[in-house]
Each structure stands twice: as C-alpha cells, then as structure tokens.
N, CA and C atoms as an extended XYZ file, in Angstrom:
561
Properties=species:S:1:pos:R:3:atomname:S:1:resname:S:1:resid:I:1 pbc="F F F"
N       -66.709      155.364       44.457 N   MET     1
C       -67.927      155.248       44.595 CA  MET     1
C       -68.392      153.731       44.261 C   MET     1
N       -67.542      153.072       43.668 N   HIS     2
C       -67.767      151.807       43.119 CA  HIS     2
C       -67.883      150.878       44.484 C   HIS     2
N       -67.047      151.186       45.427 N   ARG     3
C       -67.068      150.293       46.563 CA  ARG     3
C       -68.090      150.698       47.715 C   ARG     3
N       -68.988      151.729       47.462 N   SER     4
C       -69.965      152.077       48.370 CA  SER     4
C       -71.418      151.222       48.121 C   SER     4
N       -71.903      151.012       49.237 N   TYR     5
C       -73.107      150.174       49.084 CA  TYR     5
C       -74.271      150.865       48.327 C   TYR     5
N       -74.853      149.979       47.396 N   GLN     6
C       -75.851      150.516       46.522 CA  GLN     6
C       -77.207      149.577       46.957 C   GLN     6
N       -78.038      149.989       47.690 N   PRO     7
C       -79.173      149.258       47.890 CA  PRO     7
C       -80.146      149.154       46.732 C   PRO     7
N       -81.072      148.006       46.803 N   LEU     8
C       -81.967      147.815       45.637 CA  LEU     8
C       -82.948      148.795       45.540 C   LEU     8
N       -83.413      149.036       46.756 N   LYS     9
C       -84.540      150.000       46.812 CA  LYS     9
C       -84.188      151.317       47.197 C   LYS     9
N       -84.888      152.344       46.743 N   PRO    10
C       -84.292      153.726       47.398 CA  PRO    10
C       -84.538      153.901       48.818 C   PRO    10
N       -83.620      154.307       49.706 N   VAL    11
C       -83.715      154.389       50.922 CA  VAL    11
C       -83.154      155.948       51.439 C   VAL    11
N       -83.517      156.362       52.714 N   THR    12
C       -83.032      157.524       53.234 CA  THR    12
C       -81.699      157.538       53.840 C   THR    12
N       -81.268      156.253       54.530 N   ASN    13
C       -79.954      156.130       55.160 CA  ASN    13
C       -79.428      154.837       54.489 C   ASN    13
N       -78.360      155.086       53.908 N   ARG    14
C       -77.693      153.901       53.217 CA  ARG    14
C       -77.042      152.975       54.265 C   ARG    14
N       -76.317      153.764       55.249 N   TYR    15
C       -75.510      152.972       56.186 CA  TYR    15
C       -76.508      152.065       57.032 C   TYR    15
N       -77.642      152.628       57.438 N   LEU    16
C       -78.643      151.731       58.251 CA  LEU    16
C       -78.925      150.649       57.243 C   LEU    16
N       -79.338      150.923       56.016 N   GLN    17
C       -79.816      149.769       55.246 CA  GLN    17
C       -78.842      148.676       55.020 C   GLN    17
N       -77.603      149.145       54.882 N   GLN    18
C       -76.493      148.202       54.590 CA  GLN    18
C       -76.478      147.373       55.834 C   GLN    18
N       -76.605      147.993       57.155 N   ARG    19
C       -76.527      147.019       58.389 CA  ARG    19
C       -77.571      146.088       58.350 C   ARG    19
N       -78.699      146.485       58.041 N   TRP    20
C       -79.997      145.520       58.028 CA  TRP    20
C       -79.894      144.492       56.929 C   TRP    20
N       -79.255      144.751       55.924 N   ASP    21
C       -79.302      143.794       54.988 CA  ASP    21
C       -78.048      142.824       55.137 C   ASP    21
N       -77.215      143.285       55.738 N   HIS    22
C       -76.056      142.493       56.245 CA  HIS    22
C       -76.515      141.464       57.330 C   HIS    22
N       -77.345      141.926       58.318 N   ASP    23
C       -77.933      141.043       59.440 CA  ASP    23
C       -78.797      140.054       58.718 C   ASP    23
N       -79.757      140.477       57.948 N   GLN    24
C       -80.753      139.495       57.296 CA  GLN    24
C       -79.753      138.387       56.320 C   GLN    24
N       -78.612      138.738       55.778 N   TYR    25
C       -77.845      137.922       55.116 CA  TYR    25
C       -77.197      137.026       56.170 C   TYR    25
N       -76.583      137.255       57.141 N   GLU    26
C       -76.097      136.491       58.147 CA  GLU    26
C       -77.074      135.568       58.753 C   GLU    26
N       -78.265      135.967       59.065 N   ASN    27
C       -79.398      135.117       59.463 CA  ASN    27
C       -79.664      134.116       58.542 C   ASN    27
N       -79.860      134.414       57.259 N   HIS    28
C       -80.050      133.552       56.200 CA  HIS    28
C       -79.031      132.491       56.184 C   HIS    28
N       -77.664      132.864       56.189 N   ARG    29
C       -76.576      131.841       56.223 CA  ARG    29
C       -76.623      130.892       57.535 C   ARG    29
N       -76.931      131.453       58.518 N   ARG    30
C       -77.106      130.475       59.619 CA  ARG    30
C       -78.124      129.579       59.599 C   ARG    30
N       -79.243      130.029       59.056 N   LYS    31
C       -80.368      129.046       58.759 CA  LYS    31
C       -80.103      128.044       57.882 C   LYS    31
N       -79.465      128.393       56.910 N   VAL    32
C       -78.933      127.362       55.716 CA  VAL    32
C       -77.971      126.438       56.267 C   VAL    32
N       -76.989      126.737       57.141 N   SER    33
C       -76.064      125.837       57.637 CA  SER    33
C       -76.733      125.045       58.751 C   SER    33
N       -77.865      125.313       59.464 N   SER    34
C       -78.451      124.540       60.489 CA  SER    34
C       -79.592      123.816       59.795 C   SER    34
N       -79.951      123.768       58.388 N   ALA    35
C       -81.153      123.319       58.108 CA  ALA    35
C       -80.760      121.756       57.893 C   ALA    35
N       -81.898      120.953       58.036 N   LEU    36
C       -81.693      119.518       58.001 CA  LEU    36
C       -82.371      119.098       56.630 C   LEU    36
N       -81.792      117.930       56.107 N   PRO    37
C       -82.295      117.480       54.716 CA  PRO    37
C       -83.711      116.913       54.839 C   PRO    37
N       -84.576      117.217       53.853 N   VAL    38
C       -85.843      116.689       53.947 CA  VAL    38
C       -85.908      115.095       53.452 C   VAL    38
N       -85.043      114.859       52.447 N   VAL    39
C       -84.984      113.470       51.798 CA  VAL    39
C       -83.932      112.675       52.519 C   VAL    39
N       -84.260      111.466       52.936 N   ASP    40
C       -83.299      110.606       53.437 CA  ASP    40
C       -82.638      109.816       52.427 C   ASP    40
N       -81.407      110.035       52.119 N   ASN    41
C       -80.506      109.529       51.148 CA  ASN    41
C       -79.644      108.536       51.918 C   ASN    41
N       -79.693      108.234       53.041 N   LYS    42
C       -78.686      107.248       53.674 CA  LYS    42
C       -78.721      105.731       53.343 C   LYS    42
N       -79.784      105.390       52.581 N   GLY    43
C       -80.064      103.912       52.291 CA  GLY    43
C       -80.558      103.182       53.250 C   GLY    43
N       -81.008      102.052       52.853 N   MET    44
C       -81.629      101.033       53.815 CA  MET    44
C       -80.830      100.572       54.939 C   MET    44
N       -81.327      100.369       56.072 N   ARG    45
C       -80.484       99.813       57.058 CA  ARG    45
C       -80.466       98.119       56.863 C   ARG    45
N       -79.233       97.655       57.128 N   THR    46
C       -79.072       96.241       56.984 CA  THR    46
C       -79.791       95.524       58.081 C   THR    46
N       -80.562       94.409       57.799 N   PRO    47
C       -81.359       93.672       58.835 CA  PRO    47
C       -80.328       92.974       59.643 C   PRO    47
N       -80.846       92.721       60.938 N   ALA    48
C       -79.958       92.214       61.970 CA  ALA    48
C       -79.486       90.648       61.721 C   ALA    48
N       -80.292       89.792       60.968 N   HIS    49
C       -80.058       88.601       60.795 CA  HIS    49
C       -79.091       88.459       59.648 C   HIS    49
N       -78.908       89.473       58.845 N   VAL    50
C       -77.870       89.622       57.803 CA  VAL    50
C       -76.598       89.994       58.438 C   VAL    50
N       -76.625       90.900       59.333 N   GLN    51
C       -75.432       91.344       59.978 CA  GLN    51
C       -74.773       90.303       60.826 C   GLN    51
N       -75.489       89.512       61.569 N   LEU    52
C       -75.030       88.615       62.667 CA  LEU    52
C       -74.442       87.276       61.840 C   LEU    52
N       -75.176       86.697       60.752 N   LYS    53
C       -74.808       85.455       60.121 CA  LYS    53
C       -74.792       84.243       61.089 C   LYS    53
N       -75.942       84.042       61.609 N   LEU    54
C       -75.925       83.039       62.829 CA  LEU    54
C       -75.545       81.550       62.292 C   LEU    54
N       -75.918       81.192       61.106 N   LYS    55
C       -75.570       79.937       60.524 CA  LYS    55
C       -74.102       79.868       60.368 C   LYS    55
N       -73.353       80.845       59.970 N   LYS    56
C       -71.817       80.788       59.981 CA  LYS    56
C       -71.285       80.474       61.401 C   LYS    56
N       -71.815       81.211       62.402 N   LEU    57
C       -71.336       81.154       63.533 CA  LEU    57
C       -71.646       79.876       64.299 C   LEU    57
N       -72.800       79.302       63.803 N   GLN    58
C       -73.176       77.828       64.299 CA  GLN    58
C       -72.133       76.779       63.636 C   GLN    58
N       -71.925       76.941       62.343 N   LEU    59
C       -70.987       75.981       61.758 CA  LEU    59
C       -69.664       76.108       62.172 C   LEU    59
N       -69.220       77.530       62.486 N   GLN    60
C       -67.798       77.580       63.224 CA  GLN    60
C       -67.745       77.014       64.504 C   GLN    60
N       -68.766       77.156       65.299 N   ASP    61
C       -68.708       76.481       66.514 CA  ASP    61
C       -68.680       74.901       66.413 C   ASP    61
N       -69.429       74.487       65.660 N   GLU    62
C       -69.369       72.947       65.450 CA  GLU    62
C       -68.018       72.416       64.988 C   GLU    62
N       -67.423       73.263       64.050 N   ARG    63
C       -66.061       72.799       63.499 CA  ARG    63
C       -64.954       72.913       64.654 C   ARG    63
N       -65.120       73.990       65.444 N   LEU    64
C       -64.296       74.167       66.509 CA  LEU    64
C       -64.406       73.084       67.545 C   LEU    64
N       -65.785       72.760       67.891 N   SER    65
C       -66.038       71.662       68.788 CA  SER    65
C       -65.272       70.216       68.279 C   SER    65
N       -65.462       70.009       67.079 N   VAL    66
C       -64.803       68.802       66.376 CA  VAL    66
C       -63.373       68.830       66.584 C   VAL    66
N       -62.711       70.018       66.438 N   ILE    67
C       -61.246       69.969       66.481 CA  ILE    67
C       -60.827       70.055       68.031 C   ILE    67
N       -61.670       70.432       68.822 N   ASP    68
C       -61.306       70.248       70.123 CA  ASP    68
C       -61.399       68.849       70.788 C   ASP    68
N       -62.553       68.182       70.223 N   ARG    69
C       -62.716       66.813       70.656 CA  ARG    69
C       -61.412       65.912       69.972 C   ARG    69
N       -61.047       66.175       68.775 N   ASP    70
C       -60.003       65.497       68.247 CA  ASP    70
C       -58.610       65.790       68.980 C   ASP    70
N       -58.595       67.017       69.354 N   ASN    71
C       -57.419       67.475       70.167 CA  ASN    71
C       -57.282       66.613       71.433 C   ASN    71
N       -58.713       66.637       72.034 N   ARG    72
C       -58.487       65.638       73.380 CA  ARG    72
C       -58.249       64.351       73.275 C   ARG    72
N       -58.905       63.707       72.106 N   LEU    73
C       -58.469       62.322       71.890 CA  LEU    73
C       -56.891       62.089       71.739 C   LEU    73
N       -56.275       63.038       70.834 N   LEU    74
C       -54.909       62.860       70.642 CA  LEU    74
C       -54.048       62.962       71.892 C   LEU    74
N       -54.509       63.960       72.754 N   ALA    75
C       -53.860       64.085       74.027 CA  ALA    75
C       -53.887       63.058       74.901 C   ALA    75
N       -55.039       62.359       75.020 N   SER    76
C       -55.292       61.171       75.703 CA  SER    76
C       -54.378       60.007       75.106 C   SER    76
N       -54.376       59.817       73.770 N   LYS    77
C       -53.529       58.802       73.323 CA  LYS    77
C       -51.955       58.992       73.541 C   LYS    77
N       -51.776       60.259       73.533 N   LEU    78
C       -50.186       60.526       73.644 CA  LEU    78
C       -49.935       60.373       75.186 C   LEU    78
N       -50.845       60.781       76.255 N   ALA    79
C       -50.626       60.468       77.453 CA  ALA    79
C       -50.405       58.952       77.831 C   ALA    79
N       -51.369       58.087       77.098 N   ASP    80
C       -51.245       56.782       77.158 CA  ASP    80
C       -49.796       56.250       76.717 C   ASP    80
N       -49.375       56.696       75.648 N   ILE    81
C       -48.054       56.133       75.171 CA  ILE    81
C       -46.837       56.681       76.115 C   ILE    81
N       -47.180       57.764       76.592 N   VAL    82
C       -46.046       58.216       77.647 CA  VAL    82
C       -46.233       57.282       78.986 C   VAL    82
N       -47.284       57.011       79.233 N   CYS    83
C       -47.350       56.292       80.389 CA  CYS    83
C       -47.128       54.697       80.430 C   CYS    83
N       -47.399       54.301       79.111 N   SER    84
C       -46.854       52.783       78.724 CA  SER    84
C       -45.498       52.638       78.810 C   SER    84
N       -45.041       51.263       78.728 N   LYS    85
C       -43.627       50.758       78.698 CA  LYS    85
C       -43.014       50.997       77.359 C   LYS    85
N       -43.619       51.554       76.517 N   GLY    86
C       -43.188       51.878       75.068 CA  GLY    86
C       -43.365       50.630       74.134 C   GLY    86
N       -44.363       49.810       74.386 N   LEU    87
C       -44.573       48.797       73.424 CA  LEU    87
C       -45.468       49.143       72.336 C   LEU    87
N       -45.308       48.758       71.183 N   VAL    88
C       -46.050       49.226       70.035 CA  VAL    88
C       -47.200       48.092       69.719 C   VAL    88
N       -48.386       48.717       69.874 N   ASP    89
C       -49.698       47.993       69.594 CA  ASP    89
C       -50.031       48.058       68.110 C   ASP    89
N       -49.434       47.162       67.302 N   HIS    90
C       -49.675       47.458       65.800 CA  HIS    90
C       -50.370       46.168       65.258 C   HIS    90
N       -50.987       45.432       66.139 N   ARG    91
C       -51.711       44.016       65.832 CA  ARG    91
C       -53.157       44.228       65.803 C   ARG    91
N       -54.032       43.986       64.560 N   ASN    92
C       -55.229       44.055       64.624 CA  ASN    92
C       -55.847       42.849       65.068 C   ASN    92
N       -56.611       42.750       66.121 N   GLN    93
C       -57.162       41.519       66.798 CA  GLN    93
C       -58.687       40.840       66.142 C   GLN    93
N       -59.035       41.948       65.257 N   TYR    94
C       -60.342       41.683       64.827 CA  TYR    94
C       -60.332       40.655       63.475 C   TYR    94
N       -61.345       39.956       63.191 N   HIS    95
C       -61.170       39.098       61.773 CA  HIS    95
C       -62.312       39.829       60.857 C   HIS    95
N       -61.654       39.779       59.703 N   LEU    96
C       -62.635       40.409       58.586 CA  LEU    96
C       -63.786       39.721       58.350 C   LEU    96
N       -64.895       40.505       58.327 N   ARG    97
C       -66.277       39.685       58.161 CA  ARG    97
C       -66.927       40.348       57.073 C   ARG    97
N       -67.673       39.754       56.263 N   SER    98
C       -68.103       40.051       55.098 CA  SER    98
C       -69.634       40.586       55.564 C   SER    98
N       -70.206       41.742       55.043 N   LEU    99
C       -71.421       42.244       55.383 CA  LEU    99
C       -72.667       41.228       54.915 C   LEU    99
N       -72.412       40.625       53.838 N   ASN   100
C       -73.385       39.798       53.096 CA  ASN   100
C       -73.102       38.510       53.018 C   ASN   100
N       -72.264       38.095       54.228 N   ALA   101
C       -71.949       36.600       54.282 CA  ALA   101
C       -73.037       35.572       54.437 C   ALA   101
N       -74.151       36.237       55.266 N   ASP   102
C       -75.118       35.420       55.536 CA  ASP   102
C       -75.949       35.340       54.195 C   ASP   102
N       -76.241       36.101       53.568 N   LYS   103
C       -77.018       36.030       52.244 CA  LYS   103
C       -76.281       35.262       51.406 C   LYS   103
N       -75.028       35.301       51.071 N   ARG   104
C       -74.317       34.494       50.284 CA  ARG   104
C       -74.427       32.944       50.712 C   ARG   104
N       -74.246       32.557       52.049 N   ARG   105
C       -74.334       31.362       52.422 CA  ARG   105
C       -75.718       30.964       52.254 C   ARG   105
N       -76.766       31.666       52.469 N   GLU   106
C       -78.156       31.199       52.091 CA  GLU   106
C       -78.533       30.805       50.729 C   GLU   106
N       -77.762       31.582       49.754 N   GLU   107
C       -77.866       31.322       48.250 CA  GLU   107
C       -77.108       30.064       47.931 C   GLU   107
N       -75.976       29.949       48.529 N   LEU   108
C       -75.147       28.557       48.378 CA  LEU   108
C       -76.117       27.508       48.846 C   LEU   108
N       -76.754       27.481       49.940 N   LEU   109
C       -77.469       26.374       50.487 CA  LEU   109
C       -78.744       26.127       49.542 C   LEU   109
N       -79.227       27.172       48.963 N   LEU   110
C       -80.268       27.053       48.013 CA  LEU   110
C       -80.076       26.445       46.793 C   LEU   110
N       -78.826       26.781       46.138 N   VAL   111
C       -78.236       26.207       44.970 CA  VAL   111
C       -77.860       24.723       45.228 C   VAL   111
N       -77.502       24.434       46.335 N   GLY   112
C       -76.771       22.921       46.659 CA  GLY   112
C       -78.270       22.077       46.766 C   GLY   112
N       -79.292       22.603       47.338 N   ARG   113
C       -80.573       21.859       47.469 CA  ARG   113
C       -81.144       21.840       46.088 C   ARG   113
N       -81.137       22.732       45.227 N   GLN   114
C       -81.738       22.565       43.947 CA  GLN   114
C       -80.798       21.459       43.156 C   GLN   114
N       -79.499       21.731       43.232 N   ASN   115
C       -78.715       20.733       42.544 CA  ASN   115
C       -78.956       19.310       43.009 C   ASN   115
N       -79.199       19.162       44.324 N   GLN   116
C       -79.468       17.880       44.958 CA  GLN   116
C       -80.836       17.119       44.318 C   GLN   116
N       -81.806       18.170       44.141 N   ALA   117
C       -82.985       17.656       43.584 CA  ALA   117
C       -82.971       17.267       42.198 C   ALA   117
N       -82.265       17.982       41.409 N   ILE   118
C       -81.950       17.838       40.071 CA  ILE   118
C       -81.408       16.468       39.919 C   ILE   118
N       -80.333       16.113       40.752 N   TYR   119
C       -79.515       14.743       40.758 CA  TYR   119
C       -80.591       13.666       41.118 C   TYR   119
N       -81.475       13.930       42.160 N   GLN   120
C       -82.244       12.919       42.339 CA  GLN   120
C       -83.249       12.400       41.303 C   GLN   120
N       -83.854       13.752       40.642 N   ARG   121
C       -84.753       13.228       39.584 CA  ARG   121
C       -83.847       12.515       38.348 C   ARG   121
N       -82.741       13.063       38.168 N   ILE   122
C       -81.951       12.252       37.090 CA  ILE   122
C       -81.806       10.763       37.341 C   ILE   122
N       -81.204       10.633       38.577 N   THR   123
C       -81.039        9.155       38.944 CA  THR   123
C       -82.167        8.295       39.080 C   THR   123
N       -83.312        8.844       39.618 N   SER   124
C       -84.430        8.098       39.755 CA  SER   124
C       -85.233        7.678       38.469 C   SER   124
N       -84.787        8.373       37.358 N   ARG   125
C       -85.721        8.244       36.061 CA  ARG   125
C       -84.912        7.124       35.285 C   ARG   125
N       -85.886        6.326       34.505 N   GLN   126
C       -85.374        4.979       33.722 CA  GLN   126
C       -84.917        5.884       32.580 C   GLN   126
N       -83.918        5.149       31.890 N   SER   127
C       -83.175        5.392       30.585 CA  SER   127
C       -84.154        5.340       29.505 C   SER   127
N       -84.411        6.331       28.514 N   GLU   128
C       -85.242        6.133       27.673 CA  GLU   128
C       -84.501        5.529       26.309 C   GLU   128
N       -83.109        5.351       26.376 N   TYR   129
C       -82.343        4.735       25.270 CA  TYR   129
C       -82.429        3.248       25.458 C   TYR   129
N       -82.462        2.665       24.406 N   ARG   130
C       -82.808        1.088       24.214 CA  ARG   130
C       -81.335        0.559       23.724 C   ARG   130
N       -80.506        0.381       24.615 N   ARG   131
C       -79.122        0.088       24.195 CA  ARG   131
C       -79.026       -1.309       23.670 C   ARG   131
N       -79.745       -2.209       24.218 N   GLN   132
C       -79.678       -3.555       23.482 CA  GLN   132
C       -80.351       -3.528       22.104 C   GLN   132
N       -81.240       -2.793       21.789 N   LEU   133
C       -81.806       -2.803       20.334 CA  LEU   133
C       -80.515       -2.037       19.736 C   LEU   133
N       -79.916       -1.289       19.994 N   TRP   134
C       -78.811       -0.571       19.291 CA  TRP   134
C       -77.692       -1.670       19.074 C   TRP   134
N       -77.389       -2.464       20.155 N   LEU   135
C       -76.370       -3.509       19.765 CA  LEU   135
C       -76.895       -4.337       18.872 C   LEU   135
N       -77.959       -5.067       18.834 N   ASP   136
C       -78.495       -5.925       17.791 CA  ASP   136
C       -78.515       -5.420       16.563 C   ASP   136
N       -78.964       -4.093       16.376 N   ASP   137
C       -78.975       -3.394       15.009 CA  ASP   137
C       -77.461       -3.212       14.570 C   ASP   137
N       -76.562       -2.885       15.367 N   TRP   138
C       -75.043       -2.891       15.247 CA  TRP   138
C       -74.507       -4.322       14.633 C   TRP   138
N       -74.911       -5.269       15.173 N   GLU   139
C       -74.399       -6.492       14.838 CA  GLU   139
C       -74.859       -6.998       13.412 C   GLU   139
N       -76.322       -6.628       13.077 N   THR   140
C       -76.889       -7.017       11.846 CA  THR   140
C       -76.169       -6.162       10.781 C   THR   140
N       -75.711       -4.950       11.292 N   THR   141
C       -75.047       -4.006       10.142 CA  THR   141
C       -73.807       -4.646        9.913 C   THR   141
N       -73.131       -5.092       10.784 N   GLU   142
C       -71.610       -5.665       10.677 CA  GLU   142
C       -71.652       -7.062        9.718 C   GLU   142
N       -72.806       -7.857       10.103 N   HIS   143
C       -73.037       -9.050        9.207 CA  HIS   143
C       -73.178       -8.634        7.931 C   HIS   143
N       -74.160       -7.784        7.526 N   ARG   144
C       -74.401       -7.234        6.191 CA  ARG   144
C       -73.165       -6.763        5.632 C   ARG   144
N       -72.166       -5.874        6.231 N   ARG   145
C       -71.079       -5.393        5.791 CA  ARG   145
C       -70.144       -6.512        5.366 C   ARG   145
N       -70.035       -7.441        6.188 N   ASP   146
C       -69.038       -8.727        5.902 CA  ASP   146
C       -69.513       -9.401        4.737 C   ASP   146
N       -70.890       -9.754        4.527 N   ASP   147
C       -71.321      -10.331        3.515 CA  ASP   147
C       -71.266       -9.671        2.125 C   ASP   147
N       -71.238       -8.237        2.316 N   ILE   148
C       -71.115       -7.562        0.985 CA  ILE   148
C       -69.638       -7.324        0.535 C   ILE   148
N       -68.971       -7.043        1.593 N   SER   149
C       -67.393       -6.662        1.268 CA  SER   149
C       -66.715       -7.729        0.603 C   SER   149
N       -65.650       -7.551       -0.103 N   ARG   150
C       -64.749       -8.421       -0.720 CA  ARG   150
C       -63.693       -9.053        0.266 C   ARG   150
N       -63.374       -8.256        1.281 N   PHE   151
C       -62.510       -8.840        2.154 CA  PHE   151
C       -63.214       -8.582        3.603 C   PHE   151
N       -63.523       -9.752        4.135 N   PRO   152
C       -64.218       -9.569        5.548 CA  PRO   152
C       -63.355       -8.939        6.467 C   PRO   152
N       -63.975       -8.219        7.584 N   ARG   153
C       -63.242       -7.451        8.593 CA  ARG   153
C       -62.254       -8.173        9.352 C   ARG   153
N       -62.613       -9.323        9.625 N   GLY   154
C       -61.883      -10.044       10.698 CA  GLY   154
C       -60.508      -10.637       10.023 C   GLY   154
N       -60.430      -10.712        8.731 N   GLN   155
C       -59.237      -11.146        7.996 CA  GLN   155
C       -58.296      -10.082        7.430 C   GLN   155
N       -57.067      -10.330        7.346 N   LYS   156
C       -56.104       -9.535        6.742 CA  LYS   156
C       -56.033       -9.424        5.509 C   LYS   156
N       -55.927       -8.355        4.849 N   GLN   157
C       -55.763       -8.333        3.286 CA  GLN   157
C       -54.610       -8.525        2.831 C   GLN   157
N       -54.152       -9.405        1.940 N   ARG   158
C       -52.798       -9.781        1.237 CA  ARG   158
C       -52.696       -9.437       -0.194 C   ARG   158
N       -51.620       -8.738       -0.506 N   SER   159
C       -51.714       -8.388       -1.845 CA  SER   159
C       -50.867       -9.279       -2.732 C   SER   159
N       -51.066       -9.875       -3.964 N   SER   160
C       -50.373      -10.835       -4.606 CA  SER   160
C       -49.144      -10.147       -5.281 C   SER   160
N       -49.173       -8.606       -5.486 N   ARG   161
C       -48.210       -8.050       -6.136 CA  ARG   161
C       -46.955       -7.721       -5.274 C   ARG   161
N       -45.776       -7.804       -5.850 N   LYS   162
C       -44.574       -7.327       -5.052 CA  LYS   162
C       -43.947       -6.162       -5.799 C   LYS   162
N       -43.725       -5.225       -5.052 N   VAL   163
C       -43.125       -3.919       -5.725 CA  VAL   163
C       -41.621       -3.967       -5.322 C   VAL   163
N       -40.815       -3.737       -6.455 N   LYS   164
C       -39.492       -3.558       -6.201 CA  LYS   164
C       -39.127       -2.260       -6.831 C   LYS   164
N       -38.070       -1.615       -6.112 N   PHE   165
C       -37.519       -0.308       -6.665 CA  PHE   165
C       -36.225       -0.443       -7.349 C   PHE   165
N       -36.164        0.040       -8.460 N   ALA   166
C       -34.829       -0.166       -9.258 CA  ALA   166
C       -34.414        1.170       -9.695 C   ALA   166
N       -32.956        1.429       -9.675 N   ALA   167
C       -32.446        2.658      -10.218 CA  ALA   167
C       -32.098        2.570      -11.607 C   ALA   167
N       -32.270        3.581      -12.486 N   VAL   168
C       -31.993        3.544      -13.786 CA  VAL   168
C       -30.900        4.337      -13.968 C   VAL   168
N       -29.884        3.948      -14.489 N   GLU   169
C       -28.608        4.830      -14.989 CA  GLU   169
C       -29.011        5.874      -15.925 C   GLU   169
N       -28.164        6.888      -15.845 N   GLY   170
C       -28.237        7.972      -16.854 CA  GLY   170
C       -29.120        9.330      -16.417 C   GLY   170
N       -29.657        9.922      -17.329 N   SER   171
C       -30.274       11.052      -17.073 CA  SER   171
C       -31.803       10.809      -16.557 C   SER   171
N       -32.313        9.530      -16.861 N   GLU   172
C       -33.490        9.095      -16.308 CA  GLU   172
C       -33.820        9.221      -14.822 C   GLU   172
N       -34.749        9.535      -14.267 N   ARG   173
C       -34.786        9.349      -12.987 CA  ARG   173
C       -35.267        8.132      -12.417 C   ARG   173
N       -35.183        7.657      -11.267 N   SER   174
C       -35.421        6.277      -10.893 CA  SER   174
C       -36.900        6.208      -10.676 C   SER   174
N       -37.569        4.979      -11.230 N   THR   175
C       -38.828        4.739      -11.038 CA  THR   175
C       -39.094        3.461      -10.245 C   THR   175
N       -40.321        3.303       -9.953 N   SER   176
C       -40.628        2.043       -9.224 CA  SER   176
C       -41.607        1.370      -10.151 C   SER   176
N       -41.276        0.110      -10.154 N   CYS   177
C       -42.099       -0.775      -11.173 CA  CYS   177
C       -42.238       -2.214      -10.497 C   CYS   177
N       -43.441       -2.819      -10.744 N   SER   178
C       -43.694       -4.126      -10.366 CA  SER   178
C       -43.235       -5.287      -11.196 C   SER   178
N       -43.398       -6.580      -10.915 N   ASN   179
C       -43.006       -7.608      -11.669 CA  ASN   179
C       -44.068       -7.616      -12.918 C   ASN   179
N       -45.117       -7.503      -12.837 N   THR   180
C       -45.980       -7.539      -13.815 CA  THR   180
C       -45.808       -6.297      -14.753 C   THR   180
N       -45.292       -5.197      -14.357 N   ASP   181
C       -45.105       -4.039      -15.328 CA  ASP   181
C       -43.730       -4.371      -16.103 C   ASP   181
N       -42.803       -5.124      -15.522 N   ARG   182
C       -41.414       -5.424      -16.297 CA  ARG   182
C       -41.901       -6.460      -17.450 C   ARG   182
N       -42.634       -7.426      -17.077 N   THR   183
C       -43.039       -8.468      -18.026 CA  THR   183
C       -43.738       -7.911      -19.283 C   THR   183
N       -44.603       -6.779      -18.998 N   ASP   184
C       -45.390       -6.255      -20.096 CA  ASP   184
C       -44.473       -5.444      -20.831 C   ASP   184
N       -43.433       -4.860      -20.218 N   ARG   185
C       -42.399       -4.056      -21.234 CA  ARG   185
C       -41.576       -5.025      -22.121 C   ARG   185
N       -41.169       -6.019      -21.563 N   GLU   186
C       -40.235       -6.971      -22.351 CA  GLU   186
C       -40.962       -7.729      -23.333 C   GLU   186
N       -42.169       -7.807      -23.377 N   ALA   187
C       -42.979       -8.566      -24.390 CA  ALA   187
C       -43.412       -7.743      -25.520 C   ALA   187
C-alpha cells in the first residue's frame, strides 16, 4: 500500500488522477526547462574601440615600415658591395665644422676691437707721472744722505783693525782676538 498513489484531494478514480497529475508535472518540467532568464547576468559588452586597439596597430605598422625601410637600405648597400670591385670606402671626406663657429668668430672680433680701442686710449694719453720731479727729489735725498753719513756712498769703507786667529793649546777652545785685545790683556 505504501507504493500506491495517494492523491492530495479525495478523488473517485485514483488511476486517472495519477495520470493527470503526472501529465501536469511533465508539462511543468518542460516549461521550467524551456524558460528564459529574466535578469541579464552576462555582463557588459566590450566596446569596439577597446577590442581593436587601433593605436597599437598603428604603432606596429609604423615599426614594421621602419624595419622594412632599413632592410631595403641594407639590401641596396649589400648589392652595391657585391657589384663593386671590393674596395673599402672608409675615408670620411667631410671636414668637421662647429655649429657656433660664426658666433665665436664675431665675439673674437668684438674683443679684438675693444682691446684695440683700449690700447689707443692708453697710448694717446699723456703720463701723469712727473719723472723728472722724482729724479730731482732722489738726487737731493742722496746728497742729504751723503752729508749726514760718516762714510759717503761713493767711497769704500776701510777698517783700521786687523783680526788674527790664534789657536790656544790645552782644553781651551780657539778664540779670535785682535791686536788691540792682546795689548789690553798684556797690560
């Protein structure tokens, strides 16, 4: 009895009620399986400009074009080398030039002109030193010095003393003495 169908409501025919309930249940299961979600949970669609990344493609194309150009230049140089007689062109025929040579030359000319102007001003100016006055003053100073001094400048000084060195025997050390010193000791 436990396996027999027990309807929820009282019915006259249990078998028919079981079939009807089973059909309703199958219909319900079919509707549930075919039902679509009401809420969209797929997320936001990525914009087209983010998916394509046009700037990246542009940079990549530019880089590839630079590589292609360099490859063509290298290929043309290699072709020239192959077609030539094998001579090495290693000499630079250009002369080094400074970018600011003209400015430096102008500054040098300006400094030269300024120096020339300063030299002209110096040479055209009369001296403010009175040389003759200095010479006269020096001569008077020399005359006064000669008059004051005991020995004039033009004459040589001679000493009346004569110094002789004598060695003393014994433990005493040698001393120097003059004639006048000896006479003073003997007396």
